[in-house]
DRENFIKE-316246 format. One record per residue: residue in three letters; x, y, z of N, C-alpha, C in turn. Coordinates in steps of 0.001 Angstrom, whole numbers. Example, Ala and Ser with C-alpha at 12.3 -4.5 7.8 and 13.67 -1.06 7.14 Angstrom:
# DRENFIKE-316246
[node Ala; [13190; -5690; 7800]; [12300; -4500; 7800]; [13200; -3300; 7800]] [node Ser; [12850; -2250; 7080]; [13670; -1060; 7140]; [12900; 30; 7870]] 
//
This chain:
# DRENFIKE-316246
[node Unk; [23948; -13815; 17054]; [24013; -13130; 15777]; [24366; -11664; 16044]] [node Unk; [25292; -11143; 15280]; [25726; -9754; 15434]; [24677; -8812; 14852]] [node Unk; [24699; -7572; 15345]; [23717; -6578; 14894]; [23783; -6390; 13374]] [node Unk; [24974; -6330; 12808]; [25098; -6143; 11354]; [24420; -7288; 10597]] [node Unk; [24551; -8502; 11109]; [23902; -9654; 10475]; [22384; -9583; 10626]] [node Unk; [21925; -9132; 11788]; [20485; -8981; 12012]; [19897; -7939; 11065]] [node Unk; [20597; -6835; 10918]; [20129; -5773; 10008]; [20038; -6309; 8585]] [node Unk; [21082; -7017; 8170]; [21089; -7577; 6810]; [19948; -8567; 6619]] [node Unk; [19736; -9446; 7601]; [18651; -10426; 7516]; [17285; -9732; 7492]] [node Unk; [17096; -8747; 8354]; [15828; -8021; 8381]; [15575; -7322; 7045]] [node Unk; [16612; -6672; 6529]; [16475; -5975; 5244]; [16134; -6963; 4132]] [node Unk; [16757; -8114; 4145]; [16464; -9150; 3146]; [15013; -9608; 3245]] [node Unk; [14539; -9821; 4472]; [13146; -10237; 4665]; [12167; -9157; 4239]] [node Unk; [12501; -7916; 4542]; [11656; -6785; 4149]; [11560; -6716; 2618]] [node Unk; [12701; -6866; 1951]; [12704; -6853; 484]; [11927; -8038; -76]] [node Unk; [12056; -9188; 568]; [11337; -10383; 134]; [9827; -10182; 256]] [node Unk; [9392; -9561; 1338]; [7966; -9274; 1522]; [7461; -8370; 408]] [node Unk; [8201; -7305; 122]; [7806; -6407; -967]; [7778; -7143; -2297]] [node Unk; [8757; -8012; -2521]; [8808; -8781; -3769]; [7616; -9730; -3888]] [node Unk; [7176; -10296; -2765]; [6004; -11180; -2795]; [4748; -10410; -3212]] [node Unk; [4578; -9215; -2684]; [3427; -8396; -3076]; [3537; -7970; -4539]] [node Unk; [4750; -7672; -4962]; [4951; -7290; -6362]; [4640; -8476; -7283]] [node Unk; [5067; -9665; -6887]; [4800; -10881; -7659]; [3291; -11150; -7706]] [node Unk; [2614; -10963; -6574]; [1166; -11161; -6519]; [485; -10188; -7484]] [node Unk; [915; -8942; -7453]; [328; -7935; -8339]; [538; -8321; -9811]] [node Unk; [1753; -8706; -10134]; [2082; -9072; -11519]; [1234; -10254; -11980]] [node Unk; [1046; -11224; -11090]; [216; -12400; -11410]; [-1212; -11979; -11761]] [node Unk; [-1635; -10854; -11228]; [-2990; -10356; -11476]; [-3014; -9214; -12496]] [node Unk; [-1933; -9100; -13266]; [-1879; -8127; -14358]; [-1699; -6693; -13913]] [node Unk; [-1118; -6502; -12736]; [-949; -5159; -12180]; [510; -4900; -11842]] [node Unk; [845; -3623; -11760]; [2132; -3268; -11176]; [1947; -3168; -9667]] [node Unk; [3031; -3186; -8949]; [2985; -3053; -7491]; [2307; -1738; -7095]] [node Unk; [2654; -663; -7796]; [2065; 643; -7473]; [574; 694; -7791]] [node Unk; [170; 40; -8872]; [-1264; -40; -9176]; [-1990; -765; -8046]] [node Unk; [-1376; -1827; -7528]; [-1980; -2561; -6415]; [-2146; -1660; -5200]] [node Unk; [-1141; -858; -4901]; [-1239; 49; -3749]; [-2379; 1053; -3927]] [node Unk; [-2520; 1585; -5115]; [-3612; 2533; -5388]; [-4954; 1817; -5254]] [node Unk; [-5049; 614; -5779]; [-6285; -175; -5670]; [-6639; -412; -4207]] [node Unk; [-5642; -737; -3385]; [-5909; -961; -1965]; [-6449; 307; -1292]] [node Unk; [-5926; 1450; -1667]; [-6443; 2712; -1119]; [-7873; 2964; -1568]] [node Unk; [-8139; 2710; -2826]; [-9484; 2959; -3358]; [-10492; 1987; -2759]] [node Unk; [-10093; 738; -2575]; [-11001; -261; -2007]; [-11279; 37; -539]] [node Unk; [-10274; 555; 148]; [-10392; 890; 1562]; [-11230; 2151; 1760]] [node Unk; [-11290; 2956; 718]; [-12024; 4221; 714]; [-11487; 5203; 1758]] [node Unk; [-10251; 4939; 2244]; [-9657; 5860; 3201]; [-8995; 7035; 2484]] [node Unk; [-8704; 6860; 1214]; [-8081; 7930; 443]; [-8973; 8259; -735]] [node Unk; [-9616; 9402; -659]; [-10521; 9768; -1748]; [-9911; 10845; -2640]] [node Unk; [-8666; 11226; -2334]; [-7976; 12225; -3153]; [-6607; 11687; -3548]] [node Unk; [-6137; 12169; -4670]; [-4840; 11737; -5186]; [-3742; 12009; -4161]] [node Unk; [-3768; 13159; -3526]; [-2707; 13490; -2567]; [-2744; 12568; -1348]] [node Unk; [-3937; 12067; -985]; [-4044; 11125; 134]; [-3312; 9825; -184]] [node Unk; [-3507; 9329; -1394]; [-2844; 8097; -1814]; [-1330; 8292; -1816]] [node Unk; [-882; 9432; -2317]; [551; 9731; -2325]; [1120; 9719; -913]] [node Unk; [393; 10301; 21]; [869; 10367; 1402]; [864; 8999; 2079]] [node Unk; [-199; 8238; 1900]; [-317; 6933; 2553]; [807; 5995; 2128]] [node Unk; [1085; 5940; 829]; [2056; 4979; 304]; [3407; 5609; -18]] [node Unk; [3544; 6914; 193]; [4792; 7619; -127]; [5158; 7442; -1601]] [node Unk; [4153; 7643; -2457]; [4350; 7518; -3897]; [4446; 8897; -4526]] [node Unk; [5230; 9026; -5593]; [5299; 10304; -6299]; [3947; 10667; -6917]] [node Unk; [3643; 11954; -6944]; [2372; 12431; -7507]; [2192; 11972; -8947]] [node Unk; [3268; 12041; -9730]; [3174; 11679; -11146]; [2829; 10201; -11314]] [node Unk; [3363; 9356; -10446]; [3074; 7914; -10511]; [1592; 7673; -10267]] [node Unk; [1067; 8272; -9215]; [-351; 8101; -8887]; [-1220; 8707; -9988]] [node Unk; [-832; 9862; -10488]; [-1584; 10517; -11575]; [-1669; 9600; -12797]] [node Unk; [-544; 8986; -13165]; [-505; 8098; -14326]; [-1400; 6875; -14116]] [node Unk; [-1355; 6317; -12916]; [-2190; 5154; -12602]; [-3664; 5528; -12659]] [node Unk; [-4010; 6648; -12055]; [-5414; 7080; -12058]; [-5898; 7390; -13470]] [node Unk; [-5017; 7942; -14287]; [-5372; 8221; -15688]; [-5724; 6913; -16410]] [node Unk; [-4940; 5863; -16150]; [-5222; 4548; -16750]; [-6539; 3987; -16211]] [node Unk; [-6792; 4180; -14914]; [-8039; 3700; -14324]; [-9240; 4446; -14889]] [node Unk; [-9056; 5729; -15220]; [-10122; 6492; -15877]; [-10396; 5879; -17249]] [node Unk; [-9347; 5548; -17987]; [-9500; 4949; -19322]; [-10178; 3581; -19242]] [node Unk; [-9930; 2835; -18166]; [-10593; 1536; -17957]; [-12048; 1720; -17542]] [node Unk; [-12415; 2952; -17180]; [-13770; 3208; -16707]; [-13961; 2858; -15238]] [node Unk; [-12855; 2732; -14492]; [-12930; 2348; -13088]; [-13171; 3522; -12149]] [node Unk; [-12640; 4695; -12514]; [-12774; 5868; -11644]; [-13120; 7097; -12469]] [node Unk; [-13663; 8065; -11759]; [-13877; 9400; -12317]; [-13174; 10376; -11395]] [node Unk; [-12536; 11378; -11975]; [-11826; 12388; -11202]; [-12559; 13720; -11323]] [node Unk; [-12832; 14320; -10192]; [-13477; 15627; -10205]; [-12646; 16590; -9374]] [node Unk; [-12478; 17829; -9854]; [-11691; 18809; -9099]; [-12325; 19081; -7729]] [node Unk; [-11475; 19228; -6723]; [-11953; 19530; -5368]; [-12344; 20998; -5272]] [node Unk; [-13356; 21251; -4480]; [-13725; 22640; -4227]; [-12614; 23290; -3418]] [node Unk; [-12241; 24488; -3797]; [-11208; 25200; -3064]; [-9798; 24923; -3556]] [node Unk; [-9553; 23758; -4122]; [-8232; 23410; -4654]; [-8443; 22604; -5927]] [node Unk; [-8599; 23311; -7022]; [-8936; 22670; -8292]; [-7799; 21815; -8848]] [node Unk; [-6588; 21974; -8292]; [-5463; 21145; -8748]; [-5583; 19730; -8198]] [node Unk; [-6227; 19595; -7046]; [-6404; 18282; -6431]; [-7720; 17676; -6917]] [node Unk; [-7746; 16373; -7043]; [-8919; 15683; -7578]; [-9507; 14724; -6552]] [node Unk; [-10837; 14687; -6532]; [-11536; 13674; -5755]; [-11725; 12469; -6664]] [node Unk; [-11465; 11289; -6122]; [-11555; 10059; -6902]; [-12850; 9350; -6539]] [node Unk; [-13659; 9089; -7537]; [-14921; 8375; -7334]; [-14894; 7085; -8143]] [node Unk; [-15198; 5982; -7480]; [-15287; 4708; -8191]; [-16562; 4659; -9015]] [node Unk; [-16443; 4163; -10226]; [-17621; 3903; -11041]; [-18158; 2534; -10615]] [node Unk; [-19367; 2172; -11033]; [-19869; 836; -10692]; [-18936; -290; -11153]] [node Unk; [-18400; -177; -12371]; [-17473; -1213; -12853]; [-16162; -1163; -12074]] [node Unk; [-15742; 41; -11696]; [-14533; 182; -10885]; [-14715; -429; -9511]] [node Unk; [-15865; -175; -8915]; [-16183; -751; -7596]; [-16083; -2278; -7669]] [node Unk; [-16656; -2834; -8729]; [-16650; -4297; -8894]; [-15227; -4825; -9049]] [node Unk; [-14456; -4244; -9962]; [-13104; -4733; -10255]; [-12121; -4456; -9121]] [node Unk; [-12151; -3250; -8591]; [-11214; -2871; -7537]; [-11487; -3669; -6267]] [node Unk; [-12739; -3805; -5915]; [-13076; -4578; -4710]; [-12772; -6065; -4896]] [node Unk; [-12901; -6569; -6112]; [-12579; -7978; -6381]; [-11072; -8219; -6216]] [node Unk; [-10264; -7328; -6760]; [-8805; -7469; -6648]; [-8376; -7356; -5191]] [node Unk; [-8849; -6315; -4515]; [-8492; -6111; -3107]; [-8982; -7279; -2254]] [node Unk; [-10177; -7759; -2541]; [-10736; -8882; -1790]; [-9905; -10145; -1936]] [node Unk; [-9416; -10382; -3150]; [-8590; -11576; -3388]; [-7279; -11481; -2611]] [node Unk; [-6658; -10310; -2618]; [-5426; -10129; -1847]; [-5705; -10281; -347]] [node Unk; [-6793; -9715; 110]; [-7134; -9795; 1535]; [-7413; -11241; 1958]] [node Unk; [-7990; -12049; 1083]; [-8197; -13474; 1388]; [-6844; -14166; 1580]] [node Unk; [-5913; -13838; 712]; [-4560; -14392; 813]; [-3913; -13953; 2129]] [node Unk; [-4014; -12679; 2438]; [-3426; -12159; 3675]; [-4085; -12784; 4913]] [node Unk; [-5402; -12939; 4885]; [-6102; -13564; 6021]; [-5622; -14992; 6247]] [node Unk; [-5389; -15715; 5152]; [-4893; -17096; 5274]; [-3517; -17109; 5946]] [node Unk; [-2679; -16146; 5589]; [-1346; -16049; 6193]; [-1458; -15735; 7679]] [node Unk; [-2269; -14753; 8033]; [-2406; -14351; 9441]; [-3037; -15469; 10265]] [node Unk; [-3954; -16209; 9654]; [-4573; -17336; 10353]; [-3523; -18411; 10645]] [node Unk; [-2654; -18667; 9656]; [-1588; -19651; 9835]; [-597; -19212; 10910]] [node Unk; [-348; -17910; 10990]; [548; -17392; 12025]; [-12; -17662; 13423]] [node Unk; [-1313; -17539; 13536]; [-1946; -17679; 14847]; [-1928; -16335; 15569]] [node Unk; [-2836; -16196; 16508]; [-3022; -14916; 17193]; [-1762; -14460; 17931]] [node Unk; [-1110; -15365; 18619]; [56; -14976; 19429]; [1203; -14467; 18548]] [node Unk; [1525; -15204; 17492]; [2602; -14776; 16594]; [2224; -13510; 15838]] [node Unk; [957; -13424; 15411]; [496; -12238; 14687]; [612; -10994; 15564]] [node Unk; [167; -11111; 16803]; [259; -9973; 17721]; [1710; -9608; 18008]] [node Unk; [2566; -10618; 18124]; [3991; -10356; 18354]; [4607; -9651; 17152]] [node Unk; [4268; -10104; 15944]; [4782; -9470; 14732]; [4371; -8004; 14683]] [node Unk; [3117; -7739; 14978]; [2621; -6361; 14972]; [3357; -5532; 16026]] [node Unk; [3466; -6059; 17221]; [4118; -5322; 18311]; [5588; -5055; 18003]] [node Unk; [6315; -6067; 17526]; [7737; -5871; 17238]; [7947; -4927; 16051]] [node Unk; [7077; -4996; 15077]; [7182; -4074; 13944]; [6898; -2651; 14404]] [node Unk; [5891; -2494; 15251]; [5569; -1178; 15804]; [6775; -616; 16577]] [node Unk; [7390; -1448; 17404]; [8560; -1007; 18179]; [9726; -668; 17270]] [node Unk; [9961; -1513; 16269]; [11056; -1242; 15329]; [10858; 126; 14684]] [node Unk; [9647; 378; 14203]; [9362; 1661; 13556]; [9548; 2824; 14525]] [node Unk; [9096; 2653; 15751]; [9240; 3697; 16769]; [10727; 3961; 17047]] [node Unk; [11490; 2899; 17280]; [12907; 3053; 17594]; [13679; 3632; 16413]] [node Unk; [13294; 3213; 15214]; [13947; 3755; 14016]; [13685; 5248; 13914]] [node Unk; [12442; 5634; 14129]; [12094; 7051; 14070]; [12849; 7845; 15126]] [node Unk; [12914; 7317; 16322]; [13645; 7994; 17400]; [15133; 8125; 17048]] [node Unk; [15720; 7057; 16561]; [17141; 7083; 16216]; [17405; 8023; 15035]] [node Unk; [16507; 7974; 14052]; [16662; 8814; 12868]; [16480; 10284; 13152]] [node Unk; [15586; 10610; 14063]; [15327; 12012; 14395]; [16348; 12575; 15360]] [node Unk; [17002; 11691; 16120]; [17993; 12151; 17096]; [19412; 12177; 16543]] [node Unk; [19583; 11690; 15317]; [20914; 11708; 14715]; [21313; 13126; 14377]] [node Unk; [22603; 13405; 14466]; [23123; 14716; 14103]; [23520; 14804; 12644]] [node Unk; [23325; 13722; 11896]; [23732; 13692; 10491]; [22651; 14165; 9575]] 
//
């Protein structure tokens, strides 16, 4: 297979993966971006709006709009950060904790089933090859003169 064909196939698979997550989100009454925010909140690795934007490379306005809807649902509360009142700390409410963790948990069950089916050897290979692809892409992208 020629490199151009490999690139096209990889890009198609990458788009298909994103479409599967988007379809999963839609099936659960969410947008893809709402799902990404939920995953950050459930993981508790991002407690600020700017953290979520950085992790998922989402526009600030998109995350702001999603969080505003989550506030209206009673899922989160936003409080200004000390020192930077423009940035907000996101706190899950009890109902938010229940709903957000339930959604994230359901997706994680699905993902665990997939990884289990892959088996340890294939899963580790997928992780390693994806890591290398990202590394090589970054190296090639940063070394380009364009």
